[in-house]
N, C-alpha and C positions, 0 to 999 in steps of 0.2 A: 453486598454487591451481588447481583445474579451471576450464575455461572457463565463463564465465557463459552461461546459456541465451540464445540469440539472439532478441531482440525488436527490432522496428523501429517508429519513428514514434510515432503518437498512438493511444491506445486509449480504450475506453469500457466502463464497467461494464455487464454484460449483465443486463438486467432484463426480467421477463415483460411489463411494460407496453409495451416497445419491440418485442417480437417481431413483431406484425402489420406494422409499418412496415418492419422489417428484412427480412421475407420478400419484400417488393417489390424488394429490392436493398440490399446493404450499401454505403453511400457510400464512395467511394475514400479519403476522409480517414481512415477508421477502419482501422488496420493490425492491431489485435488487440483481444480482449475479455478482461475480467476477471470472475470470478464467485466467490461464496462457496460452497465445496463443501457446507457444512451445509444450504444451501437447495436442493440438487439431489440429493444422495446418497439412494438408495433410492426415488427418485421414478419412477413409471412412467407409462403412458398418454400422453396428448397432449403433456404438457410434456417428457417424456423424448424423444419423437420429435422435437419441435421442437429440443431441444438438440442431438441427434445431427445434425440437418440442418445446423446451423451449425458444430459442431466438426469435421465432415468436410471443411469448406471453408475454415475460418478458424482462426487461432491463438488459443488460450485459455490463460489462466493462472489459478491458484487463489489466492485471498486469504482466509485463514481468519479467523473471527470469534470463536471460542469455545474455543480450545485453552488459554488462560490460562497462558502460559509462565512468568509470575511467581507463579502460585498455589501454595498450600501443600498442596493435595490432589493425588492422583496424576494424572498425565497420562491423558487419555482415549485409551488405546491402541486401543480398539475403533474410535473415530472415525478415528484415524490409519490403521489398516489399511484401513478403508473408503475413506478418501481416497486411499490409494495405489492401490487397485484402480480407483477412479473416474478418477484421472489417467491410468492406463495405458489404460483403456477409451477415453478421449477424447483420448489422445496430448497431454496437457498437460505442458509441460516444467518448470513452476516452481510452487513453493508458498511463500507468504509468510504471516507472522503478525505480530501486534502485540507490541511489547516492553512488556507490561503484564500485569495479571491481571484476570480478570473472573469469578472463581468462588470460593466458600468453602462447600463442601458444598451447592452449588446455584449457579445463574447469578445474577450481580449485575446483568446487563443494562446494564453500563457498563464502560469501560476505566479501570482504576485504576492510579495511578503506583506503580512499584516503588521502594522506598528505594534511593538511589544509594550503596550501600556495597560494599566489596570482597567481603563475604560474599554479598551478593545477586548480584554478578557471577559468582562461582563457582557458585552455586546455579542461576541461570537458564541459564548456559552449559551446565551438565550436562544440564538438561532439553532444551535445543536439540540437544545432541549425541545424546540419546536419540531425539528426533524424526527426526534425520537418519539414524540407524541403522535405524529402522523404515521410513522412506520410501526408504532406500538412495539418497539424494541430498542435496546441500546445499540448505538453505532460506535465505530472506532474512527479516530482522526489520524491522518498520516502527516508526519513531519515532512515539509516540502523543501525542495531545492529552490534556490533563488540566486540572483546575480547582482542585484542592487539592494543595499540595505534600506529599510524604511527610514523616513526622515526623523521620526521621533521614536525613541525606545527608552523605557524605564527599567528594563530587565533584559537579560540575555535570552537566547533562544530556548535552552533547556528549562529555564524558569518560566518562560511564557507557556511552553507546552504543558508543563506540570500544572500551572495555574488554570489553564483552560480545562484540562482533564478533571481537576478537582471541582471547579465551578459548574461544569456541565454534567459531571458524574458519568463520563463516557469512557470508552476503552481507547487503547493506543495501537495504531498500526505503524510499527517502527520500520522505516526504510533505512537500511544500513548504508546503501549507496548514497542516499541524500545526505546523511551525516558526513560521509567522506567528502562529497562534492562541496558542501558548505564549509567544511573545515579547511579545505584548500583555498576556496574563494575568499574566506573571511578570517583565515589564519587563527584557528583555534584547535585545541587538542580533541580529536574525535573520541578518544578513550574516556577522557573526563566527561564528555557529553553523555556517553553511554552509561557511565556510572550514576548519572543523575536521572536516568529513566526508570519509571516504576514497573518492575518486572510483573507485578500482579495484575497490571492493566493491559499487558500486551496480548493481542489476539493472534497476530502473526507478523512476520517480517517480510521485507522486500529485498531482492538483490537485482542489480541491473548493470549494464555497461554504460559508458559515457564517452564524450569526446573532449580531449585535452586541447583546448583552443590556444592556451599559452601556459607557461609554467605556473602562473598564479590564477588561471581561469579555466574551469571545467564546465562544460555544458552537459546537462543531464539528458541524453538523447534516447536512452533505452534502445540503441541501435548498434551495439557492439558487444563483444565478449566482456565478461567481468574480468577486471585486472587483479593481479596478485595482492596489492595493498587492500583492496576491498574484500577479497577472500580472507585475508588476515584479520580484517576488522570484524567480519562475521564470526570468525573463530573466537575472537575476543568477546564479542557480544554474547555468544553462547556460554562462554566461561563466566561472564558477569551476571547474565540475566536468565540463563537457561536456554536449552535447545528448542526454542519455539518453532512452530511450523513456519516455513519460509518459501516464498514464491519467487520464481525467476520471471522478470519482466523482459519482453522483447517486442517492441511496438512497431519498429520499421526495420528495413534491411534484414528481413526475417529469413534465416537460412533454413534448409531442410530440418525436419525433426531430428534426424540422426546426428546433426551437428549441434543441436541445442541440448540433446539428452545428456551428454557428458557434464554439462554445467548443473543440471538437475541432480545427477548422480553425485556430483561433488558436494552439493548441499546435503544430500542424504548421508554421505560419508562423514562430514563434519558433525552432523547431528548424532550419528552413532558413536562418535568419539566422546561426545558430551552426555550421552545417556547415563542414567544412574548406575547401570551395570558396568559400563566402561569406566566411569569415575571410580567406583569401588575397586575394580580390578587394578587400575593404575595406582 
């Protein structure tokens, strides 16, 4: 397997709301940024100039929102080719997408679960391979949160994720918050889920906040602070899988950078505790 693109440390989702503060200086705790290419491709003017100012000095990765890897309609190859050019222009080394579908002759504006069947494994893996052929590089797939189980399943979620990774020969973008969200919504052990993830395929991890709709229902909003059980699960993930690079997502209800920074620093502190030097000292 080719080497995984090199990322380091703790990252932050790049949002226009944060640009004025970031122009005053990127805090040292932030090692990389993540953005959705759909929100920036074909954009000109001031926003394009702002982005260029940061991509020339800092590492960025692409996290797609709308490719619909599990969808039944054709892949948006126009978007993929634009994404390829966009990544080359800004020297972005990595593209990731959700293991889900979000379209059916139009966007559904939500991430829907793919039936966990062997037929779906082969179908989705074929679409991933096509994406990789167009981009001329390996991509990573993210385990998605969801709220209604698919009507037909021949395996559980960890088995399905692993089967797609193997069939497509792609990497894993492990969202720790999504593991927690699904574990509450569908009553499984999140630690056992993590134990079944292939550490050698992980490119980086996600952390985010969510909304507790009911005791047994969590909505993955990316609009709140990370809660203690998710921090504990990240600590467990580092212990089981290694202290992989990790990005904080905050997609709406975005506070000032100064209020987001402690969460990025929390990620960095946990990573330091699980670094080889720290483990040897312990």
